[in-house]
C-alpha positions in Angstrom: 81.3 -14.3 72.9 84.4 -15.7 71.1 86.6 -13.6 68.8 85.0 -14.9 65.6 81.4 -13.5 66.3 81.3 -10.2 64.5 79.8 -8.5 61.4 81.2 -9.5 58.1 80.4 -8.8 54.6 77.9 -11.1 53.2 79.0 -14.2 52.0 78.4 -13.9 48.6 79.9 -10.6 48.3 83.0 -11.4 50.1 83.7 -14.6 48.1 82.8 -12.5 44.8 85.6 -10.1 46.1 88.0 -13.0 46.4 87.3 -14.6 43.0 89.9 -12.7 41.1 92.5 -14.0 43.8 91.2 -17.6 43.9 93.0 -20.6 43.1 92.4 -24.3 41.9 93.3 -26.8 44.8 96.5 -28.1 43.3 97.8 -24.4 43.1 97.1 -23.7 46.8 100.2 -23.0 49.0 100.5 -23.8 52.7 98.8 -21.0 54.8 96.2 -20.3 52.2 92.4 -20.6 52.7 90.8 -23.7 51.3 87.3 -22.5 51.7 85.5 -23.2 48.1 84.3 -20.0 46.7 82.3 -21.2 43.7 79.9 -24.1 42.7 81.0 -25.7 39.6 84.2 -26.9 37.9 86.8 -25.9 37.9 86.4 -25.5 41.6 88.1 -22.4 42.9 89.2 -21.8 46.6 89.6 -18.6 48.5 93.3 -18.7 48.7 93.6 -15.7 51.4 96.3 -15.9 54.1 95.0 -18.4 56.8 96.2 -19.7 60.2 95.3 -23.3 59.8 92.8 -24.1 56.9 90.7 -20.8 56.6 91.1 -17.3 56.6 89.5 -15.3 59.4 86.3 -14.5 57.3 85.7 -18.2 56.5 86.8 -19.4 59.8 84.1 -17.2 61.5 81.6 -18.4 58.8 82.2 -21.9 60.0 82.1 -21.3 63.6 78.5 -19.6 63.1 77.2 -22.1 61.2 78.2 -24.8 63.7 76.5 -22.8 66.4 73.3 -22.5 64.5 73.4 -26.4 63.9 75.1 -27.9 66.9 76.1 -31.6 66.7 73.9 -33.9 68.6 
């Protein structure tokens, strides 16, 4: 089992908590999460501290999503 498979706050709840700290794409700084957290303009992005493109929460969601739908 990899380090990112664990329990997390449900997606909608986590993104709702991040909304007050969200940023527009052009306002993101290096090291901030680029996961979109709303649908509809203006699009806002998580902006939590990230290693690479995503914060640990969104990276885990991405990895879990890929394991559910493996590439063929």
